[in-house]
N, C-alpha and C positions, 0 to 999 in steps of 0.2 A: 580378300581384304578390301572393303569399300573405300576407306580413306586412303590418301596418298601414303606410300611407303616412306618412312623416315629413315634415312641412311646417314651415318657419320663415316666419312672417309678420312682415315688418319694416314698421312703421307708426308714425310719430311721433304721428299722430292716432288716439287710442284712449281708451275710457272710463278715468277719469271725465270726460274733456274733453267738454263738451256741444256737439258740432258734428255736422253731417250726415256729415262724413268719419268720425267715430268710430262712427256708426251702421253704416256700410258695413263697416268693418274688423272691428267686433265681430261682426257677422252672419257674416262669413267664418269667423272663428275658432270661433264657436259651432256653426255647422252643419257645418263640415268635421269638427270633433271628434265631433259626434253621428253623423256618417256613418261613423265608424270610423278616421279619421286620428289620428295623434299630432301635435298642433299645439302649437308653441311660438310665443308672441307676443313680439317684441322691440320695446320702445317706450321713450319718454322717461319719467323720473320726473316726474310732474305737479306743477306749482307750486300754491300755495294758491288762486290765482285761476283754476285750470283744473278745478275740480270741478263737481259737479252732476248727472252722469250715471253714478252708481255702478251697476255690474253685476257679477254673480258670474262667476268664472272656473271654471265647472263642467266644461267639455269641453275645456279647453286649459290650458296652463301660461303664466303671465304673468311676464315678466322686464322690470322697469323699470330703466333705466340713468340715473343722475343725471348731470347735466352743468351747467357754468356757462359762459356765453359770456364773452368778454373784457369788462372793466369798462365800456368805452364802449358796447358792444352791450347789456349789461344795463341801462344807463341809458336807452338808446333804447327798450328794451322797456317800461320803466316809463313813459316819456313817451307811447308809443303807447297803452298801456292807459289812461292818464289822459286822453288826447285823443280817445278813441273817442266820448265824448258830452260835449260842452262846453255848459253851459247858457247860453242867451241871457237878457238882462235882461228881455225882453218876450215871451218865448215858450218853446216846448219846447226840449229839448236838441238841439244841432246837432253834426255831426261836426267835430272839431278839424282843424287844418291837417295834422298828421301822419297822422291817420287817412285823410284825403282823399288824401294822397300815396300812402299804402300801398294804398288801394283802386284808385287809377289805375295804379300801376306793378306791384303784386304783391310788392314787396320786403318782407322781414320779415313776410310774410303767408302762408306755406306754398305759394307759387306760384313766384315768381321769385327770382333770385339778387341779393344775398345773403340767406340765411335764418339765423335765430338757431340753428337746429339743426345748423349746420355743426360746431359744437364737440362735438356728440354723436357724430359719425361715428366718431372714433377709439376712444372707450371702448366703443361699441356693437359695433364690428368686433372688438375684442379679446375681448369676452365671447363673441361668436358663434364665433370661431376656437377659443377654449379649450373651449367646449361641444362643438364638432364633434370636436376632438381627443380629448376624453374619452369621448364617446358614439357617435362615428361620424358620417359626413357625413349631411346631410339629403338626401332625395330631391328636394325642390324648395324653393327660397327664393322667396318672393313679396314684392316691394317695392311698397307701395301709396303712390303720390305724388299731390299734393304733400305735403310739399316733396320736391324732387328728391334730397335728401340720402339718402333710404332706398336709392336705387339705387347709391350708392357702397358701402354695406354688402353689398348683394346681389351686385354685380359682383365684389367681392373674394372672396366665398365661392365663387362659380361658377368663377372663374379659378384659385383655389387648390385646387379639387377637393373643397371642403368642402360643396358642394351640386351635385347632378348636373344640375339644370335650374333655370332662372331665368325667373320670370314677372314682368313689369312691368305693374302696374295703374295706369292714368292716370285719376284721378277728374276731372281737368281737363287740358287741353292745357298744355304747358310753353312752349316757344319760340313755338308758334303760337297762344298764348292770344288769343282774340278781343278782349279788352278790357284786359288787364293787360300793359302794354307792356314792362316791364323797364326797366333803367337801363344806359346805356352807361358803361363798356366791358364790364360784366358780360354783356351780351347776346351779345358775341362768344364768350366762354367758354361760355355756355349752348349755343350752336349746336354747338360742338365736342363737348361732353359728350353732348348728346342724340344726335348721330350715332353716337358711340361706344357708348352704351348700347343703342340700337336695333339696332346691328349684331350685338351679342352675345346678346341675349335669345332665349329659346326660344319664348315666347308673350307676347302683349300683350293686355290687357283694358282696356276703357274703358266709358263710361256711355251712349253713344248712337251711332246709326248715323253721324251727321254727324262726330263725333270719330273714329270708326273709319275713315272715309274718309280723313281727314287723316293718321292714323297709318299706314295701309296705303301711303301714298305715301312714308313715311319708313323703312319696315322690310320685310324679306322674311319676317319671322316671321308666323305666323297671328295675326289680331286677332279677339278675341271681344267681343261687346257684352253686358255684364252691367249691367243697369239697377240703380239704387239700391234701389228697392222700399220696402215698408212692413211694419210688424209689426202684425198684427191685435190682438195682446195689449196693445199700447200704448193702444188705444182701449177695450178691454174693462175695463181697470183704472182708468179715469178717475173722478174724483169726479163723481157723478151730479147734483150741485147745478148749477143754471143758472149759466153764467159771464157772461151778458149780462143787463142789466136788462129786466124785463117792463114796458116803458113804451110799447108800441105802435109803436115805431120799427122800421123794416126795415133790418137791418144787413148790409152786404156786408163780409166780413172778408178782410183780406190779412195773412198772417204771413210773416216772413222778411225777407231783404235785398233792396233794390232797387238794381240796377246801372245807373246813368244812361247809361253808354256803350252799353248793349244793350237796355234796357227802358224803355218810355215809356208811363206810364198816362194821358197827357193825353187820348187819345180818350174815356176814361171820364169825365173831368171836363167835356169838351165836351158829352158826351151828357147829363150831369146838368144842365148849364146850359140845354140845350135843353128838358129836362123842366121846369125851373123856369119857363121862359117859357110853355110850352104847357099845363102841368098843375101849377100851383103847389101844389095840395094833395098831389100825389104827392111833389113835391120836399121838402115839409116833413117827410115821414115817412122820407126816405132818409138813411142814415148810412153812411160808409165808415170802418170800424174797422181800424186798422193797428197791428200789433205787430211790433217788430223794431228792430235797431240803427239803421236808416235811416228810421224812422218819421217823423222830423222833416222830411224832404224833402217829404212828401206835402202838407201845408198850403200850402207855397210853390207847388207845381205846381197845386193846385186854385185858388189865388188868381188865377192868370192868366185863369181863366174866371169869377171872382167867386163861387166856390162853396166857399171854404175852411171856411165854417161847418158844412159837412156832414161834415168829417173829424174823427175822434176818434183821437188818438195815445195808444197805450198804452205805447210804448217797448219796451225789451227785457224779455221776461217769461220765466219758466221754461217749459221745453218742455211739461209737462203742461197748463199754463194756455193755451198757444198751441193745443194740440190740442182743448181744451174750447171755445175760441173757434170753431175750425173746425166742431166738432160742432154748436154752437148757432146758427151763422149762418143767415140766410135764404138766402144764397148765398156762395160763396167765390170770390174774385178771384185769378186768376193772370195775371201780365203776361208775355206771350210775348216771346222774343228777337226783335228787329225784323229780323234777317237770318237767315231760316230755313236758308240755306246754311251757316251756322256750326255747325249741328247741336247747339246748346246745349239741354240737357234738364234743367231745374232739378229737384233732388231733392224740392223741395216738392210737385211734381205728384203724387208717389206717396202721400204722406200724404193729400193731398186725395182721392185715389181711395177711401180707406177711410172718409171722412167721409160722413154722410148728405146734407149740403147739396149742391145743384147747383153745378157749377163753371162760372164764366163766364170764358173766356179772352179777354184784350184784347191786341191787337197782332198783328204778323206776318200770316200768311195761311194758307190751307188746306193748304199744302205743309209746314208746320212739324211737327216731331216731336210737339209737344203736341197739335196738331190731329189727327194720326193716332191717338194713343193715346186721346184722348177719343172718337173715332169707333169704335175697336175695343171700348172698354169700355162705351160708352153712358153715360158719367158726366157729360156736360155739353155746353156750347155754345161753339164757337169763333167769336167775333164779329169777329175781326180789328180793323181800324181804322175800320169802318163806323159812324160816329157815329149815324146814323139807326137802324140795327139795334140798337146798344147801348141807345139811348134807349127803343126799343120793348120790349126785354127788361126794362129797369128798371121801366117802367110795368106790365108783366105781373107782375113780382116783387111789386109793391105791391098791385095790384088783383086778380090771379088767380094767386097763387104756385103753385098746383097745376099750372098749365100749363107750368111750367118743370121740373117733376120728370120724370125719365127712368126707363126700366126698364134698370138696369145689366145687363150680361152678367157674371154672377157668376164664371164660370170664367175669362173674360178678365181680370177684376180680380185673381183669385187668381194669375194668371200673374206678377204683379208683387209678390208677397210677397218679403220678403228671403230667406226660406228657399229658395224656388224659384230665385231669381236666384243665390244663393250656391252652390247645388248644381250649377247650370249651369257655373260656373267650376270647381268641384271635378271635374266630369266631364271637362272639358278638361284639367285637371291630371293626372287619372288616365290620360288618353290619351297624355300625354307619357311616362309611365313604363311602361305596359303595353299601350297601344292598345286597351283594352277598357272603355270607359265603360259604366255600367249603362244599362238601358232607360229609366230615369227621365229621361235627357237630352232625349229627344224630347218627352216630356210637359211638361217644364218650359220648353221653348223658346218665347219669345213669338211671336205671329203675325208673319208677314212683312208689310211694307207693301204 
């Protein structure tokens, strides 16, 4: 194809919304445009409470479509926002009942049906149809979900001839989500829709080999694994001032959400309890610093082993502050998904790859995707559920921290930059239109397991 490739990226999650999903879709638009494509991004008009990740639209055109859900759903949205962190009288903020329901089922949370963005589909589709009628059809429409609603827009454009090809990007599984169960009877409708969408797409992308395995059972379209990745510049521009106090304590840092249905940090606390008994001087210097919307769950988990005093809750913090915590930590904790066969690969892992602190992975086993990537990159230690082994590493962290430092494989780490991962998908999109992806594709492909 001699002219620039015209791509429409449909994604409700996009800057300035401060989510890991926005980081992925922004990287797609940014790097596809820089590679020579003409990229339009179709997204929602963001609400006042959805800011914080402002980014320039230098290599693409941004089109925000306003919408308002029915009154009852808008009321539910306000209740969900208010219930995300409900303070206790005697302790840190706890998740409210509505937030716990949403976390368990995925409804109104960009994963399962219903979703508030359902009211956005009609005006978004109308804009896209008018744009295609005025400027000509797109070569490719890419719908990045969740929520599933983006695929309604993409499907309509493909079936009406306003887009020549359709790519469905699944950041999470939908019907087969390993922890978000959905709500009956919407689950029946979801199964029908997923079958329909996957029958008509030309290409599917997702974030891990495990999720790709599930999707390949559902579609005859090719499935590409495009990891979430990290941006080196995010760390280069951080405030150099220390984010953690210089008080002689050794801090293990965890940033992000904890999903209790799939992640279990209790082996860490069992190990800390063992250290307290065997080497109390080491225990006195250990702290687990947690930042994120579910930080309040950690003291309760630690209390089961009598070590809640070692947990420091920072709550939800701006992303630059979370990155500084990672940079300044003695070690970074990642809690692996306890069923490796689910193929869950948290986006937080890739941020951790770019931090200087050693990574300690807790949970699952050596067959997990996180264990494989840590082995490829040389960035840390996968400790599984072995309490004795975890305890030994904690003692080393306090008494001889240099022994936990590894020699990372710099090229393997660079494989997981957002630029390289985004360009891998761009090459696959190019192949849909002219079958001639550039040589860069092989260089950017991550190592096979």
